[in-house]
N, CA, C and O atoms as CSV, one atom per row, in Angstrom:
chain,resi,resn,atom,element,x,y,z
A,1,MET,N,N,10.716,29.704,-6.053
A,1,MET,CA,C,9.664,30.286,-5.053
A,1,MET,C,C,10.202,29.956,-3.530
A,1,MET,O,O,10.651,28.869,-3.165
A,2,PHE,N,N,10.064,31.063,-2.779
A,2,PHE,CA,C,10.507,30.909,-1.463
A,2,PHE,C,C,9.350,30.612,-0.535
A,2,PHE,O,O,8.265,31.156,-0.738
A,3,HIS,N,N,9.513,29.842,0.391
A,3,HIS,CA,C,8.284,29.480,1.219
A,3,HIS,C,C,8.984,29.313,2.654
A,3,HIS,O,O,10.061,28.727,2.761
A,4,GLU,N,N,8.328,29.846,3.710
A,4,GLU,CA,C,8.874,29.762,5.035
A,4,GLU,C,C,8.590,28.278,5.558
A,4,GLU,O,O,7.541,27.659,5.385
A,5,ILE,N,N,9.748,27.823,6.242
A,5,ILE,CA,C,9.687,26.364,6.917
A,5,ILE,C,C,8.865,26.578,8.273
A,5,ILE,O,O,9.054,27.460,9.110
A,6,PRO,N,N,8.055,25.718,8.286
A,6,PRO,CA,C,7.325,25.790,9.625
A,6,PRO,C,C,8.189,25.489,10.870
A,6,PRO,O,O,9.032,24.593,10.831
A,7,LEU,N,N,7.988,26.215,11.943
A,7,LEU,CA,C,8.588,26.140,13.115
A,7,LEU,C,C,8.928,24.727,13.672
A,7,LEU,O,O,10.043,24.438,14.105
A,8,GLU,N,N,7.785,23.803,13.619
A,8,GLU,CA,C,7.891,22.563,13.967
A,8,GLU,C,C,8.930,21.713,13.199
A,8,GLU,O,O,9.780,21.021,13.760
A,9,VAL,N,N,8.789,21.825,11.929
A,9,VAL,CA,C,9.873,21.261,10.990
A,9,VAL,C,C,11.265,21.691,11.414
A,9,VAL,O,O,12.157,20.879,11.659
A,10,MET,N,N,11.403,22.972,11.487
A,10,MET,CA,C,12.747,23.476,11.883
A,10,MET,C,C,13.094,22.841,13.148
A,10,MET,O,O,14.256,22.440,13.213
A,11,ARG,N,N,12.401,22.670,14.103
A,11,ARG,CA,C,12.853,22.202,15.456
A,11,ARG,C,C,13.196,20.735,15.264
A,11,ARG,O,O,14.217,20.315,15.808
A,12,HIS,N,N,12.410,19.883,14.512
A,12,HIS,CA,C,12.729,18.496,14.347
A,12,HIS,C,C,14.111,18.450,13.505
A,12,HIS,O,O,14.992,17.620,13.731
A,13,ASN,N,N,14.188,19.475,12.478
A,13,ASN,CA,C,15.652,19.395,11.708
A,13,ASN,C,C,16.773,19.806,12.615
A,13,ASN,O,O,17.859,19.272,12.390
A,14,ASN,N,N,16.694,20.676,13.615
A,14,ASN,CA,C,17.491,21.077,14.377
A,14,ASN,C,C,18.105,19.940,15.304
A,14,ASN,O,O,19.289,19.773,15.595
A,15,GLU,N,N,16.954,19.177,15.705
A,15,GLU,CA,C,17.186,18.004,16.748
A,15,GLU,C,C,17.962,16.933,16.010
A,15,GLU,O,O,18.943,16.413,16.541
A,16,VAL,N,N,17.557,16.595,14.823
A,16,VAL,CA,C,18.369,15.620,14.020
A,16,VAL,C,C,19.780,16.192,13.734
A,16,VAL,O,O,20.671,15.342,13.752
A,17,ALA,N,N,20.135,17.388,13.490
A,17,ALA,CA,C,21.382,17.884,13.250
A,17,ALA,C,C,22.119,17.778,14.435
A,17,ALA,O,O,23.238,17.266,14.420
A,18,ARG,N,N,21.557,18.253,15.566
A,18,ARG,CA,C,22.237,18.176,16.874
A,18,ARG,C,C,22.667,16.749,17.360
A,18,ARG,O,O,23.722,16.486,17.938
A,19,LEU,N,N,21.696,15.899,17.035
A,19,LEU,CA,C,21.990,14.401,17.252
A,19,LEU,C,C,23.329,13.753,16.363
A,19,LEU,O,O,24.183,12.956,16.751
A,20,LEU,N,N,23.198,14.286,15.278
A,20,LEU,CA,C,24.114,13.852,14.138
A,20,LEU,C,C,25.611,14.273,14.441
A,20,LEU,O,O,26.593,13.607,14.112
A,21,GLU,N,N,25.638,15.546,15.155
A,21,GLU,CA,C,26.839,16.062,15.473
A,21,GLU,C,C,27.457,15.800,16.689
A,21,GLU,O,O,28.635,16.065,16.926
A,22,SER,N,N,26.593,15.228,17.546
A,22,SER,CA,C,27.145,14.789,18.836
A,22,SER,C,C,28.012,13.644,18.571
A,22,SER,O,O,27.815,12.849,17.652
A,23,PRO,N,N,29.158,13.573,19.558
A,23,PRO,CA,C,30.229,12.429,19.455
A,23,PRO,C,C,29.681,11.014,19.768
A,23,PRO,O,O,30.134,9.966,19.309
A,24,SER,N,N,28.554,11.155,20.686
A,24,SER,CA,C,28.186,9.760,21.207
A,24,SER,C,C,26.589,9.762,21.010
A,24,SER,O,O,25.789,10.134,21.869
A,25,ASN,N,N,26.300,9.334,19.865
A,25,ASN,CA,C,24.777,9.513,19.532
A,25,ASN,C,C,24.188,7.925,19.461
A,25,ASN,O,O,24.821,7.035,18.891
A,26,ASP,N,N,23.190,7.755,19.967
A,26,ASP,CA,C,22.597,6.583,19.960
A,26,ASP,C,C,21.901,6.339,18.707
A,26,ASP,O,O,21.163,7.201,18.229
A,27,LYS,N,N,22.093,5.220,18.150
A,27,LYS,CA,C,21.452,4.987,16.559
A,27,LYS,C,C,19.750,5.157,16.879
A,27,LYS,O,O,19.056,5.918,16.206
A,28,GLU,N,N,19.239,4.386,17.928
A,28,GLU,CA,C,17.888,4.489,17.975
A,28,GLU,C,C,17.287,5.837,18.293
A,28,GLU,O,O,16.141,6.103,17.932
A,29,VAL,N,N,18.010,6.665,18.937
A,29,VAL,CA,C,17.598,8.008,19.212
A,29,VAL,C,C,17.671,8.781,17.937
A,29,VAL,O,O,16.766,9.569,17.662
A,30,VAL,N,N,18.590,8.625,17.220
A,30,VAL,CA,C,18.790,9.294,15.917
A,30,VAL,C,C,17.656,8.892,14.967
A,30,VAL,O,O,17.052,9.712,14.276
A,31,ARG,N,N,17.405,7.578,14.978
A,31,ARG,CA,C,16.444,7.064,14.132
A,31,ARG,C,C,15.045,7.526,14.538
A,31,ARG,O,O,14.199,7.770,13.678
A,32,ALA,N,N,14.827,7.633,15.699
A,32,ALA,CA,C,13.459,8.052,16.197
A,32,ALA,C,C,13.447,9.755,15.747
A,32,ALA,O,O,12.428,10.274,15.291
A,33,ALA,N,N,14.529,10.397,15.919
A,33,ALA,CA,C,14.236,11.664,15.477
A,33,ALA,C,C,14.144,11.845,14.130
A,33,ALA,O,O,13.464,12.780,13.707
A,34,PHE,N,N,14.803,10.991,13.263
A,34,PHE,CA,C,14.475,10.989,11.666
A,34,PHE,C,C,13.058,10.842,11.380
A,34,PHE,O,O,12.451,11.573,10.598
A,35,LEU,N,N,12.540,9.870,12.037
A,35,LEU,CA,C,11.201,9.464,11.885
A,35,LEU,C,C,10.258,10.599,12.209
A,35,LEU,O,O,9.337,10.927,11.460
A,36,SER,N,N,10.528,11.175,13.345
A,36,SER,CA,C,9.775,12.200,13.880
A,36,SER,C,C,9.753,13.271,12.878
A,36,SER,O,O,8.643,13.647,12.501
A,37,LEU,N,N,10.923,13.887,12.328
A,37,LEU,CA,C,11.068,14.714,11.088
A,37,LEU,C,C,10.241,14.371,10.059
A,37,LEU,O,O,9.410,15.135,9.569
A,38,ALA,N,N,10.498,12.927,9.617
A,38,ALA,CA,C,9.768,12.718,8.405
A,38,ALA,C,C,8.255,12.669,8.678
A,38,ALA,O,O,7.500,13.087,7.800
A,39,ALA,N,N,7.803,12.234,9.719
A,39,ALA,CA,C,6.468,12.285,10.098
A,39,ALA,C,C,5.810,13.745,10.059
A,39,ALA,O,O,4.713,13.934,9.535
A,40,GLU,N,N,6.487,14.658,10.592
A,40,GLU,CA,C,6.105,16.073,10.579
A,40,GLU,C,C,5.932,16.733,9.284
A,40,GLU,O,O,5.007,17.495,9.001
A,41,LYS,N,N,7.005,16.341,8.435
A,41,LYS,CA,C,7.098,16.773,7.106
A,41,LYS,C,C,5.897,16.056,6.285
A,41,LYS,O,O,5.152,16.767,5.611
A,42,TYR,N,N,5.710,14.688,6.336
A,42,TYR,CA,C,4.678,14.236,5.752
A,42,TYR,C,C,3.229,14.924,6.070
A,42,TYR,O,O,2.412,15.230,5.203
A,43,ARG,N,N,3.083,15.090,7.330
A,43,ARG,CA,C,2.027,15.671,7.822
A,43,ARG,C,C,1.663,16.986,7.233
A,43,ARG,O,O,0.502,17.371,7.091
A,44,ARG,N,N,2.735,17.655,6.896
A,44,ARG,CA,C,2.617,19.001,6.257
A,44,ARG,C,C,2.666,18.985,5.021
A,44,ARG,O,O,2.536,20.084,4.483
A,45,ILE,N,N,2.847,17.874,4.197
A,45,ILE,CA,C,2.775,17.851,2.640
A,45,ILE,C,C,1.688,18.722,2.091
A,45,ILE,O,O,1.787,19.225,0.972
A,46,GLY,N,N,0.533,18.923,2.956
A,46,GLY,CA,C,-0.573,19.676,2.338
A,46,GLY,C,C,-1.637,18.680,2.003
A,46,GLY,O,O,-1.428,17.699,1.289
A,47,SER,N,N,-2.877,18.997,2.592
A,47,SER,CA,C,-3.882,18.341,2.210
A,47,SER,C,C,-4.419,18.774,0.968
A,47,SER,O,O,-5.252,18.108,0.354
A,48,GLN,N,N,-3.941,19.946,0.547
A,48,GLN,CA,C,-4.342,20.383,-0.865
A,48,GLN,C,C,-3.727,19.640,-1.886
A,48,GLN,O,O,-4.402,19.503,-2.907
A,49,SER,N,N,-2.515,19.082,-1.859
A,49,SER,CA,C,-1.920,18.307,-2.828
A,49,SER,C,C,-2.699,16.896,-2.845
A,49,SER,O,O,-2.941,16.330,-3.911
A,50,THR,N,N,-3.033,16.427,-1.742
A,50,THR,CA,C,-3.765,15.254,-1.691
A,50,THR,C,C,-5.233,15.287,-2.213
A,50,THR,O,O,-5.800,14.387,-2.832
A,51,VAL,N,N,-5.760,16.543,-1.830
A,51,VAL,CA,C,-7.225,16.588,-2.372
A,51,VAL,C,C,-6.980,16.750,-3.857
A,51,VAL,O,O,-7.723,16.140,-4.627
A,52,SER,N,N,-6.074,17.461,-4.302
A,52,SER,CA,C,-6.063,17.696,-5.753
A,52,SER,C,C,-5.739,16.270,-6.478
A,52,SER,O,O,-6.150,16.127,-7.629
A,53,LEU,N,N,-5.162,15.418,-5.978
A,53,LEU,CA,C,-4.883,14.057,-6.620
A,53,LEU,C,C,-6.247,13.377,-6.540
A,53,LEU,O,O,-6.732,12.869,-7.551
A,54,MET,N,N,-6.805,13.357,-5.499
A,54,MET,CA,C,-8.115,12.736,-5.260
A,54,MET,C,C,-9.201,13.239,-6.293
A,54,MET,O,O,-9.935,12.499,-6.948
A,55,LEU,N,N,-9.183,14.495,-6.327
A,55,LEU,CA,C,-10.193,15.094,-7.299
A,55,LEU,C,C,-9.931,14.658,-8.612
A,55,LEU,O,O,-10.845,14.176,-9.281
A,56,ARG,N,N,-8.467,14.804,-9.184
A,56,ARG,CA,C,-8.066,14.287,-10.365
A,56,ARG,C,C,-8.536,12.868,-10.725
A,56,ARG,O,O,-8.918,12.563,-11.854
A,57,ALA,N,N,-8.476,11.975,-9.622
A,57,ALA,CA,C,-8.826,10.560,-9.887
A,57,ALA,C,C,-10.353,10.472,-10.020
A,57,ALA,O,O,-10.803,9.607,-10.772
A,58,GLU,N,N,-11.182,11.276,-9.368
A,58,GLU,CA,C,-12.550,11.227,-9.286
A,58,GLU,C,C,-12.960,11.759,-10.728
A,58,GLU,O,O,-13.721,11.066,-11.403
A,59,PHE,N,N,-12.516,12.879,-11.186
A,59,PHE,CA,C,-12.831,13.330,-12.524
A,59,PHE,C,C,-12.399,12.324,-13.674
A,59,PHE,O,O,-13.192,12.135,-14.596
A,60,GLU,N,N,-11.279,11.727,-13.659
A,60,GLU,CA,C,-10.682,10.747,-14.462
A,60,GLU,C,C,-11.716,9.674,-14.692
A,60,GLU,O,O,-11.894,9.230,-15.826
A,61,GLN,N,N,-12.402,9.244,-13.655
A,61,GLN,CA,C,-13.165,7.929,-13.506
A,61,GLN,C,C,-14.535,8.359,-14.173
A,61,GLN,O,O,-15.268,7.485,-14.635
A,62,GLN,N,N,-14.858,9.571,-14.224
A,62,GLN,CA,C,-16.113,9.949,-14.859
A,62,GLN,C,C,-16.341,9.847,-16.334
A,62,GLN,O,O,-15.473,10.331,-17.061
A,63,THR,N,N,-17.358,9.301,-16.861
A,63,THR,CA,C,-17.730,9.376,-18.124
A,63,THR,C,C,-18.302,10.757,-18.445
A,63,THR,O,O,-18.705,11.490,-17.543
A,64,PRO,N,N,-18.334,11.073,-19.603
A,64,PRO,CA,C,-19.073,12.441,-19.963
A,64,PRO,C,C,-20.441,12.354,-19.386
A,64,PRO,O,O,-21.120,11.335,-19.518
A,65,LEU,N,N,-20.863,13.434,-18.734
A,65,LEU,CA,C,-22.172,13.483,-18.029
A,65,LEU,C,C,-23.145,14.261,-19.096
A,65,LEU,O,O,-22.728,15.259,-19.684
A,66,PHE,N,N,-24.328,13.802,-19.290
A,66,PHE,CA,C,-25.282,14.306,-19.836
A,66,PHE,C,C,-26.403,15.014,-19.084
A,66,PHE,O,O,-27.229,15.778,-19.583
A,67,ASP,N,N,-26.305,14.633,-17.768
A,67,ASP,CA,C,-27.275,15.085,-16.640
A,67,ASP,C,C,-26.430,15.417,-15.285
A,67,ASP,O,O,-25.377,14.863,-14.967
A,68,PHE,N,N,-27.077,16.386,-14.588
A,68,PHE,CA,C,-26.607,16.712,-13.300
A,68,PHE,C,C,-26.206,15.432,-12.515
A,68,PHE,O,O,-26.965,14.466,-12.586
A,69,SER,N,N,-25.061,15.348,-11.764
A,69,SER,CA,C,-24.657,14.341,-10.938
A,69,SER,C,C,-24.531,14.890,-9.657
A,69,SER,O,O,-23.570,15.624,-9.429
A,70,ALA,N,N,-25.514,14.599,-8.618
A,70,ALA,CA,C,-25.346,15.030,-7.220
A,70,ALA,C,C,-24.126,14.381,-6.498
A,70,ALA,O,O,-23.427,14.962,-5.667
A,71,ASP,N,N,-23.962,13.065,-6.937
A,71,ASP,CA,C,-22.745,12.430,-6.176
A,71,ASP,C,C,-21.459,13.239,-6.623
A,71,ASP,O,O,-20.672,13.637,-5.764
A,72,LEU,N,N,-21.247,13.485,-7.983
A,72,LEU,CA,C,-20.237,14.063,-8.409
A,72,LEU,C,C,-19.855,15.470,-7.664
A,72,LEU,O,O,-18.738,15.774,-7.246
A,73,LEU,N,N,-20.943,16.183,-7.604
A,73,LEU,CA,C,-21.009,17.420,-6.944
A,73,LEU,C,C,-20.627,17.201,-5.542
A,73,LEU,O,O,-19.734,17.953,-5.153
A,74,LYS,N,N,-21.097,16.328,-4.658
A,74,LYS,CA,C,-20.810,16.120,-3.250
A,74,LYS,C,C,-19.441,15.756,-3.159
A,74,LYS,O,O,-18.806,16.250,-2.228
A,75,HIS,N,N,-18.789,14.892,-4.042
A,75,HIS,CA,C,-17.424,14.516,-3.867
A,75,HIS,C,C,-16.451,15.340,-4.353
A,75,HIS,O,O,-15.304,15.039,-4.023
A,76,THR,N,N,-16.621,16.453,-5.161
A,76,THR,CA,C,-15.736,17.389,-5.718
A,76,THR,C,C,-15.969,18.872,-5.215
A,76,THR,O,O,-14.933,19.529,-5.114
A,77,VAL,N,N,-16.916,19.385,-4.949
A,77,VAL,CA,C,-17.209,20.665,-4.706
A,77,VAL,C,C,-17.648,21.174,-3.212
A,77,VAL,O,O,-18.623,20.748,-2.593
A,78,ASN,N,N,-16.705,22.195,-2.750
A,78,ASN,CA,C,-17.140,22.740,-1.475
A,78,ASN,C,C,-18.408,23.566,-1.537
A,78,ASN,O,O,-19.367,23.346,-0.797
A,79,MET,N,N,-18.376,24.531,-2.453
A,79,MET,CA,C,-19.622,25.198,-2.634
A,79,MET,C,C,-19.780,25.939,-4.053
A,79,MET,O,O,-18.819,26.111,-4.802
A,80,VAL,N,N,-21.085,26.359,-4.346
A,80,VAL,CA,C,-21.351,27.165,-5.444
A,80,VAL,C,C,-21.138,28.585,-5.132
A,80,VAL,O,O,-21.786,29.178,-4.270
A,81,ILE,N,N,-20.178,29.140,-5.880
A,81,ILE,CA,C,-20.061,30.764,-5.602
A,81,ILE,C,C,-20.512,31.730,-6.736
A,81,ILE,O,O,-20.976,31.312,-7.797
A,82,PHE,N,N,-20.377,32.806,-6.497
A,82,PHE,CA,C,-20.775,33.805,-7.316
A,82,PHE,C,C,-19.756,35.016,-7.587
A,82,PHE,O,O,-19.230,35.529,-6.599
A,83,ASP,N,N,-19.496,35.426,-8.659
A,83,ASP,CA,C,-18.816,36.693,-8.844
A,83,ASP,C,C,-19.544,37.969,-8.441
A,83,ASP,O,O,-20.674,37.993,-7.953
A,84,THR,N,N,-18.745,39.068,-8.707
A,84,THR,CA,C,-19.502,40.322,-8.435
A,84,THR,C,C,-20.574,40.676,-9.358
A,84,THR,O,O,-21.412,41.517,-9.031
A,85,THR,N,N,-20.603,40.092,-10.487
A,85,THR,CA,C,-21.594,40.284,-11.484
A,85,THR,C,C,-22.778,39.370,-11.401
A,85,THR,O,O,-23.797,39.569,-12.062
A,86,GLY,N,N,-22.611,38.278,-10.508
A,86,GLY,CA,C,-23.522,37.277,-10.347
A,86,GLY,C,C,-23.476,35.966,-11.136
A,86,GLY,O,O,-24.384,35.135,-11.144
A,87,ASN,N,N,-22.228,35.866,-11.849
A,87,ASN,CA,C,-21.887,34.628,-12.566
A,87,ASN,C,C,-21.668,33.647,-11.494
A,87,ASN,O,O,-21.134,33.891,-10.412
A,88,PRO,N,N,-22.205,32.327,-11.956
A,88,PRO,CA,C,-21.985,31.274,-10.862
A,88,PRO,C,C,-20.504,30.685,-11.372
A,88,PRO,O,O,-20.031,30.772,-12.505
A,89,GLY,N,N,-19.883,30.024,-10.119
A,89,GLY,CA,C,-18.719,29.360,-10.137
A,89,GLY,C,C,-18.775,28.198,-9.259
A,89,GLY,O,O,-19.783,28.029,-8.574
A,90,LEU,N,N,-17.717,27.306,-9.202
A,90,LEU,CA,C,-17.506,26.203,-8.274
A,90,LEU,C,C,-16.282,26.439,-7.493
A,90,LEU,O,O,-15.320,26.953,-8.063
A,91,LEU,N,N,-16.215,26.118,-6.244
A,91,LEU,CA,C,-15.091,26.172,-5.410
A,91,LEU,C,C,-15.038,24.657,-5.156
A,91,LEU,O,O,-15.867,24.056,-4.472
A,92,LEU,N,N,-13.885,24.046,-5.831
A,92,LEU,CA,C,-13.578,22.659,-5.590
A,92,LEU,C,C,-12.871,22.306,-4.224
A,92,LEU,O,O,-12.195,23.137,-3.617
A,93,LYS,N,N,-13.026,21.317,-3.885
A,93,LYS,CA,C,-12.466,20.735,-2.522
A,93,LYS,C,C,-11.078,21.239,-2.260
A,93,LYS,O,O,-10.680,21.545,-1.136
A,94,ASN,N,N,-10.320,21.314,-3.422
A,94,ASN,CA,C,-8.876,21.835,-3.227
A,94,ASN,C,C,-8.886,23.351,-3.261
A,94,ASN,O,O,-7.761,23.770,-3.535
A,95,ASN,N,N,-9.704,24.234,-3.089
A,95,ASN,CA,C,-9.827,25.484,-3.358
A,95,ASN,C,C,-9.670,26.111,-4.654
A,95,ASN,O,O,-9.560,27.328,-4.802
A,96,GLN,N,N,-9.662,25.219,-5.634
A,96,GLN,CA,C,-9.514,25.811,-6.928
A,96,GLN,C,C,-10.993,26.411,-7.387
A,96,GLN,O,O,-12.070,25.891,-7.094
A,97,ARG,N,N,-10.831,27.491,-8.086
A,97,ARG,CA,C,-12.317,28.003,-8.502
A,97,ARG,C,C,-12.496,27.954,-9.874
A,97,ARG,O,O,-11.656,28.466,-10.614
A,98,ILE,N,N,-13.546,27.369,-10.340
A,98,ILE,CA,C,-13.985,27.185,-11.749
A,98,ILE,C,C,-15.216,28.044,-11.917
A,98,ILE,O,O,-16.220,28.057,-11.205
A,99,TRP,N,N,-14.911,28.864,-13.151
A,99,TRP,CA,C,-15.894,29.911,-13.473
A,99,TRP,C,C,-16.447,29.612,-14.947
A,99,TRP,O,O,-15.708,29.123,-15.801
A,100,LYS,N,N,-17.731,29.919,-15.187
A,100,LYS,CA,C,-18.238,29.824,-16.538
A,100,LYS,C,C,-18.106,31.321,-17.151
A,100,LYS,O,O,-18.612,32.318,-16.636
A,101,GLY,N,N,-17.481,31.307,-18.118
A,101,GLY,CA,C,-17.298,32.762,-18.727
A,101,GLY,C,C,-16.465,32.715,-20.002
A,101,GLY,O,O,-15.952,31.677,-20.421
A,102,SER,N,N,-16.358,33.953,-20.615
A,102,SER,CA,C,-15.930,34.044,-21.876
A,102,SER,C,C,-14.281,33.973,-21.917
A,102,SER,O,O,-13.743,33.929,-23.023
A,103,ASP,N,N,-13.518,33.964,-20.782
A,103,ASP,CA,C,-12.378,33.814,-20.589
A,103,ASP,C,C,-11.795,32.519,-20.226
A,103,ASP,O,O,-10.598,32.436,-19.950
A,104,HIS,N,N,-12.626,31.442,-20.210
A,104,HIS,CA,C,-12.321,30.051,-19.879
A,104,HIS,C,C,-12.355,29.323,-20.976
A,104,HIS,O,O,-13.012,29.669,-21.958
A,105,ALA,N,N,-11.598,28.155,-20.921
A,105,ALA,CA,C,-11.334,27.186,-22.120
A,105,ALA,C,C,-12.732,26.558,-22.735
A,105,ALA,O,O,-12.938,26.287,-23.918
A,106,ASP,N,N,-13.522,26.418,-21.766
A,106,ASP,CA,C,-14.831,25.765,-22.071
A,106,ASP,C,C,-15.696,26.568,-22.911
A,106,ASP,O,O,-16.626,26.033,-23.514
A,107,SER,N,N,-15.447,27.887,-23.005
A,107,SER,CA,C,-16.336,28.765,-23.833
A,107,SER,C,C,-16.342,28.717,-25.203
A,107,SER,O,O,-17.310,29.070,-25.875
A,108,ASP,N,N,-15.195,28.252,-25.704
A,108,ASP,CA,C,-15.212,27.896,-27.247
A,108,ASP,C,C,-15.482,26.524,-27.768
A,108,ASP,O,O,-15.227,26.177,-28.921
A,109,CYS,N,N,-16.029,25.742,-26.825
A,109,CYS,CA,C,-16.203,24.328,-27.261
A,109,CYS,C,C,-17.328,24.189,-28.257
A,109,CYS,O,O,-17.457,23.072,-28.757
A,110,ASP,N,N,-18.190,25.169,-28.638
A,110,ASP,CA,C,-19.133,25.024,-29.663
A,110,ASP,C,C,-18.651,25.629,-30.939
A,110,ASP,O,O,-19.183,25.421,-32.029
A,111,ALA,N,N,-17.512,26.462,-30.720
A,111,ALA,CA,C,-17.087,27.114,-32.012
A,111,ALA,C,C,-16.460,26.311,-32.949
A,111,ALA,O,O,-16.292,26.783,-34.073
A,112,ALA,N,N,-16.044,25.080,-32.679
A,112,ALA,CA,C,-15.263,24.394,-33.728
A,112,ALA,C,C,-16.128,23.935,-34.758
A,112,ALA,O,O,-15.666,23.334,-35.729
């Protein structure tokens, strides 16, 4: 899967490469450039990945619910959404959409 490297990450990469190729490089300057590159990459890891991990932890800590939980909804859902036919769904905090319908895994739970 191809994805474009952000301009700021490329700039930091080029700076590190330039410093490493220079004949007289100051170790502290190179170290600072590496840390700057790492910080930029870490910043761009994507909040989606972090949010997905937090959502997973939130769901794994839950016991099966028999009643609506406003707290769980508040911690995991951005908004309630509707498809073109009016069927409701949930837009989770990581932008994953969950729909209730015949083509979803939970539709056959009573068939067993």
